[in-house]
C-alpha positions as CSV (number, residue, x, y, z in Angstrom):
1,M,72.2,83.5,64.5
2,P,71.3,85.8,61.6
3,R,70.9,89.5,62.6
4,H,67.3,89.7,61.3
5,L,66.3,86.8,63.5
6,I,67.7,88.5,66.6
7,T,65.9,91.7,65.7
8,K,62.7,89.8,65.2
9,R,63.0,88.0,68.5
10,T,63.7,91.3,70.3
11,W,60.6,92.8,68.9
12,I,58.6,89.8,69.9
13,L,59.9,89.9,73.5
14,S,59.2,93.6,73.7
15,A,55.7,93.2,72.4
16,C,55.0,90.4,74.8
17,S,56.3,92.5,77.7
18,V,54.1,95.4,76.7
19,A,51.1,93.1,76.3
20,L,51.7,91.6,79.7
21,I,52.0,94.9,81.4
22,A,48.8,96.0,79.7
23,A,47.0,92.9,80.8
24,V,48.2,93.3,84.4
25,L,47.1,96.9,84.4
26,A,43.6,95.7,83.3
27,V,43.4,93.4,86.3
28,P,40.7,94.6,88.8
29,S,41.8,96.5,91.9
30,N,40.8,93.6,94.1
31,V,43.7,91.6,92.8
32,S,46.1,94.5,92.9
33,F,48.7,92.4,94.8
34,L,49.2,90.2,91.8
35,R,49.4,93.2,89.5
36,N,52.0,94.9,91.6
37,L,54.0,91.7,91.8
38,V,54.1,91.2,88.1
39,V,55.0,94.9,87.5
40,G,57.7,94.7,90.0
41,I,59.2,91.6,88.4
42,I,59.1,93.2,84.9
43,T,60.6,96.5,86.0
44,F,63.2,95.0,88.4
45,P,66.0,94.9,85.8
46,S,65.5,98.6,84.8
47,R,65.5,99.7,88.5
48,I,68.7,97.8,89.2
49,F,70.4,99.3,86.2
50,S,69.3,102.8,87.2
51,E,70.5,102.4,90.8
52,A,73.9,101.0,89.5
53,W,74.4,104.1,87.4
54,T,73.6,106.2,90.5
55,Y,76.1,104.3,92.6
56,L,79.0,104.4,90.2
57,P,79.4,108.2,90.2
58,T,79.1,108.1,94.0
59,K,81.8,105.5,94.4
60,K,84.1,107.6,92.1
61,N,83.5,110.7,94.2
62,L,84.3,108.7,97.4
63,I,87.6,107.5,95.9
64,E,88.6,111.0,95.0
65,Q,87.6,112.4,98.4
66,N,89.6,109.6,100.1
67,E,92.7,110.4,98.1
68,I,92.4,114.1,99.0
69,L,92.0,113.2,102.7
70,R,95.1,110.9,102.5
71,K,97.2,113.7,101.1
72,R,96.0,116.2,103.7
73,L,96.8,113.6,106.5
74,A,100.3,113.1,105.1
75,I,100.8,116.9,105.1
76,L,99.5,117.2,108.7
77,A,101.8,114.4,109.8
78,L,104.8,116.1,108.2
79,E,103.9,119.4,109.9
80,L,103.5,117.7,113.2
81,Q,106.9,116.0,112.9
82,Q,108.5,119.4,112.0
83,A,106.9,121.0,115.0
84,T,108.1,118.2,117.3
85,D,111.7,118.5,115.9
86,L,111.7,122.3,116.4
87,R,110.5,121.9,120.0
88,G,113.2,119.3,120.6
89,E,115.9,121.5,119.1
90,N,114.7,124.5,121.3
91,D,114.8,122.3,124.4
92,R,118.4,121.1,123.6
93,L,119.6,124.7,122.8
94,R,118.1,125.9,126.1
95,E,119.9,123.2,128.0
96,L,123.2,124.1,126.2
97,L,122.7,127.7,127.2
98,R,122.3,126.8,130.8
99,L,125.4,124.7,130.7
100,Q,127.3,127.5,129.0
101,K,126.4,129.9,131.8
102,K,127.3,127.4,134.4
103,M,130.7,126.7,133.0
104,E,131.7,130.4,132.8
105,L,134.2,129.6,130.0
106,Q,134.6,130.7,126.4
107,T,132.5,128.3,124.4
108,I,130.8,128.0,121.1
109,C,127.8,126.0,120.0
110,A,128.3,123.6,117.1
111,E,126.0,121.3,115.2
112,V,126.8,117.7,114.3
113,I,126.9,117.5,110.5
114,S,128.2,114.0,109.7
115,R,129.1,110.7,111.2
116,N,131.3,107.9,109.9
117,P,128.9,105.0,109.4
118,N,131.7,102.6,110.1
119,D,132.9,104.4,113.3
120,W,129.8,105.2,115.4
121,I,131.7,104.9,118.7
122,G,134.8,106.7,117.5
123,S,134.2,110.2,116.0
124,L,132.0,112.6,114.2
125,V,132.2,116.0,112.5
126,V,130.8,119.4,113.7
127,D,130.3,122.6,111.7
128,K,132.8,124.8,113.6
129,G,136.6,125.0,113.1
130,S,139.6,127.2,113.4
131,A,137.8,130.1,112.0
132,S,135.5,130.0,115.0
133,G,138.4,129.7,117.5
134,L,138.5,125.9,118.0
135,K,141.8,124.2,118.6
136,R,142.9,120.6,118.7
137,L,142.2,118.9,122.1
138,S,139.4,121.4,122.9
139,G,136.8,119.8,125.1
140,V,133.3,119.1,123.7
141,C,130.2,118.8,125.8
142,S,126.5,118.2,125.2
143,A,123.6,119.3,127.4
144,K,123.7,115.9,129.0
145,G,127.4,115.7,129.8
146,L,130.9,115.2,128.5
147,F,130.9,114.3,124.8
148,G,134.5,114.2,123.6
149,K,137.4,116.4,122.5
150,V,138.5,117.9,119.2
151,A,140.9,115.6,117.4
152,E,141.3,117.4,114.1
153,V,140.6,121.0,113.1
154,D,139.9,122.5,109.7
155,K,138.8,126.0,108.9
156,D,135.1,125.5,109.0
157,S,134.7,122.0,110.6
158,S,136.3,119.8,113.2
159,T,136.5,116.1,113.9
160,V,135.4,115.2,117.5
161,M,136.8,112.1,119.2
162,L,134.0,110.7,121.3
163,V,134.4,109.7,125.0
164,T,133.9,106.0,124.0
165,H,136.9,106.1,121.6
166,P,139.7,103.8,122.8
167,D,142.2,106.8,122.7
168,F,140.1,109.1,124.8
169,K,141.4,110.0,128.3
170,A,140.2,112.3,131.0
171,G,140.6,112.7,134.7
172,G,137.5,111.5,136.6
173,E,136.1,111.7,140.0
174,I,133.3,109.7,141.6
175,S,130.9,112.4,142.7
176,G,130.6,113.0,146.5
177,T,133.4,110.6,147.4
178,G,136.7,112.3,146.4
179,I,137.7,109.1,144.7
180,N,139.8,109.9,141.6
181,G,140.9,107.9,138.6
182,L,141.6,108.0,134.9
183,V,138.6,107.7,132.6
184,V,139.3,106.0,129.2
185,G,137.1,105.1,126.2
186,A,136.2,101.4,126.2
187,G,134.2,101.2,123.0
188,K,130.7,99.6,122.7
189,D,129.1,102.7,124.2
190,T,131.1,102.5,127.5
191,L,134.0,104.0,129.3
192,K,136.2,102.8,132.1
193,M,137.5,104.6,135.2
194,I,140.8,102.9,136.1
195,Y,143.4,103.2,138.8
196,I,140.8,103.3,141.6
197,P,142.3,102.3,144.9
198,M,141.5,98.7,146.0
199,D,140.0,99.8,149.3
200,A,137.7,102.4,147.7
201,D,134.0,101.9,148.2
202,V,132.6,102.2,144.7
203,K,128.8,101.9,144.4
204,L,126.8,101.1,141.3
205,G,124.8,104.0,140.0
206,S,127.3,106.6,141.3
207,T,127.9,109.6,139.0
208,V,131.3,110.2,137.6
209,T,132.4,113.7,136.7
210,T,135.5,115.4,135.4
211,S,138.1,116.0,138.1
212,G,139.5,119.2,136.7
213,M,143.0,117.7,136.7
214,S,143.6,118.6,133.1
215,R,143.5,121.7,131.0
216,T,141.1,120.2,128.4
217,F,138.1,119.7,130.7
218,P,136.9,121.9,133.5
219,K,135.8,120.3,136.8
220,D,132.4,118.8,137.5
221,I,131.2,118.0,134.0
222,V,129.1,114.8,134.1
223,I,130.7,111.9,132.4
224,G,128.2,109.1,133.2
225,R,127.1,106.5,135.8
226,I,128.9,103.4,137.0
227,I,127.2,100.2,135.8
228,A,129.8,97.6,136.9
229,V,132.9,97.3,139.1
230,G,135.8,95.0,138.8
231,K,139.5,94.4,139.6
232,S,142.4,94.7,137.2
233,R,144.2,91.6,136.0
234,T,147.2,92.5,138.2
235,G,145.0,93.0,141.2
236,L,146.6,96.3,141.9
237,Y,143.6,98.5,141.4
238,K,139.8,98.5,140.8
239,Y,138.1,99.7,137.7
240,A,134.5,101.0,137.1
241,V,132.5,100.6,133.9
242,I,130.7,103.8,133.0
243,R,127.7,104.4,130.8
244,P,128.2,107.8,129.2
245,A,125.5,110.5,130.0
246,A,125.9,111.9,126.5
247,Y,124.9,109.0,124.2
248,P,126.5,109.7,120.7
249,F,123.4,108.7,118.8
250,D,121.2,111.4,120.6
251,Q,123.4,114.5,120.2
252,K,122.7,117.0,117.4
253,E,124.2,120.2,119.0
254,V,127.3,120.4,121.2
255,L,129.2,123.0,123.2
256,C,132.9,123.3,122.3
257,I,135.3,124.8,124.8
258,K,137.7,127.3,123.2
């Protein structure tokens, strides 16, 4: 459509609208309902447009405020997690300190700094070594119980063989019974106490501790609890399956015996 025709039509519509409004305003007051209705219909588009412009800035402000609140919430969540981690670390160190006093041995606190992702049941590395007085075969405990022993020593770090490692061995005793045996790593987060006499009364849930029969581990360090009992293939002795008290995944600080 030619531009001049559009302009002409616009002027005609505008003139008609003005004339209609003028006519409505001239209507007597006793038919004001009709006048108000017509005025409302004519002015409706302009009111909608005005309210829309008012809403748009408000929505923009709400979006900005929502983003600010999201960022603040993320910061608060991070601070809460840090506070929780610090509280947990303080609790663990407090337990290690109590264990250290109870053992009355020369010990040093070390932190777990790395794990072999392909060897979760076998070993890990702590941040203390020969410079701190650690030696190969030194016993390692956590606040929960026996953790392992030092397998390799460098100047500032050491590799710890976990109690679940197949090469781990320690003398064990079923607490309160006087029943002794050899505790060995069985993998899959368990140990076994072997060479238990066939006539021994071994109960599920009993606590197994170190027997003190070796120089590596002092007596009465908790190893774990018995979760199953069986007989050897030869039928010469019983064995007990033990769930370790110091679960490798949970330990971040350990106590190394010099």
